[in-house]
C-alpha positions as CSV (number, residue, x, y, z in Angstrom):
1,X,130.0,67.8,160.4
2,X,127.6,67.0,157.6
3,X,125.1,65.6,160.1
4,X,125.1,68.9,162.0
5,X,124.4,70.7,158.8
6,X,121.5,68.4,158.0
7,X,120.1,68.8,161.5
8,X,120.4,72.6,161.3
9,X,118.7,72.7,157.9
10,X,115.8,70.5,159.2
11,X,115.3,72.8,162.2
12,X,115.2,75.9,160.0
13,X,112.7,74.3,157.7
14,X,110.5,73.2,160.6
15,X,110.6,76.7,162.1
16,X,109.7,78.3,158.8
17,X,106.7,76.0,158.4
18,X,105.6,76.7,162.0
19,X,105.8,80.4,161.5
20,X,103.6,80.2,158.4
21,X,100.9,78.3,160.2
22,X,100.7,80.9,162.9
23,X,99.9,83.6,160.3
24,X,96.7,82.0,159.0
25,X,94.0,82.8,161.4
26,X,90.8,84.8,161.4
27,X,91.9,88.4,162.2
28,X,90.0,90.3,164.9
29,X,88.7,93.8,164.5
30,X,91.5,95.0,166.8
31,X,94.0,93.5,164.4
32,X,92.6,95.0,161.2
33,X,90.7,98.0,162.5
34,X,87.3,99.1,161.5
35,X,85.7,101.4,159.0
36,X,82.2,102.5,158.1
37,X,81.2,103.3,154.6
38,X,77.7,104.1,153.5
39,X,76.8,102.2,150.3
40,X,73.8,101.3,148.3
41,X,74.3,97.6,149.1
42,X,71.8,95.6,151.1
43,X,71.7,96.2,154.8
44,X,72.5,92.6,155.6
45,X,75.9,92.9,153.9
46,X,76.9,96.2,155.4
47,X,79.0,94.7,158.2
48,X,80.6,92.3,155.8
49,X,81.5,95.2,153.4
50,X,83.0,97.2,156.2
51,X,85.1,94.3,157.3
52,X,86.2,93.6,153.7
53,X,87.4,97.2,153.4
54,X,89.2,97.0,156.8
55,X,90.9,93.8,155.5
56,X,91.9,95.6,152.3
57,X,93.5,98.5,154.3
58,X,95.3,95.9,156.4
59,X,96.9,94.3,153.3
60,X,95.0,91.1,153.8
61,X,94.5,90.6,150.0
62,X,93.4,87.0,149.9
63,X,90.9,87.4,152.7
64,X,89.7,90.6,151.1
65,X,89.1,88.9,147.8
66,X,87.0,86.2,149.4
67,X,85.1,88.7,151.5
68,X,84.1,90.8,148.5
69,X,83.2,87.8,146.4
70,X,81.0,86.6,149.2
71,X,79.3,90.0,149.4
72,X,78.7,89.9,145.7
73,X,77.0,86.5,146.0
74,X,74.8,87.7,148.8
75,X,73.9,90.9,147.1
76,X,74.5,90.8,143.3
77,X,73.4,94.5,143.0
78,X,76.2,95.7,145.3
79,X,78.5,97.5,142.8
80,X,81.0,98.2,145.6
81,X,81.5,94.5,146.1
82,X,82.4,94.3,142.4
83,X,84.8,97.2,142.9
84,X,86.4,95.5,145.8
85,X,86.9,92.3,144.0
86,X,88.5,94.1,141.0
87,X,90.6,96.4,143.2
88,X,92.2,93.5,145.2
89,X,93.1,91.8,141.9
90,X,95.1,94.7,140.7
91,X,98.9,94.5,141.2
92,X,100.4,96.9,143.7
93,X,103.9,98.4,143.7
94,X,104.1,97.6,147.5
95,X,103.6,93.9,147.3
96,X,102.5,90.9,145.2
97,X,98.8,90.2,145.2
98,X,97.1,86.8,144.7
């Protein structure tokens, strides 16, 4: 009986690990949606900014943080990238943020 319990526990742990691996992938536009905001940021980061906002609205906080930080490095004068980086760092009542 103890062996059966150990086998069941191992199967559950394996399944949990597999499910977590399936979650981490680059999300497509159809999965996060799309937005279009006009900002004073450089034109070459416009698509990145819109994707970051779509990620934010899709509750993809970790990816959102990386996206806004990358935009800030590409265009240090982009104040909206700074806003995005700060906004994603704020705790939310809905869920825990990184």
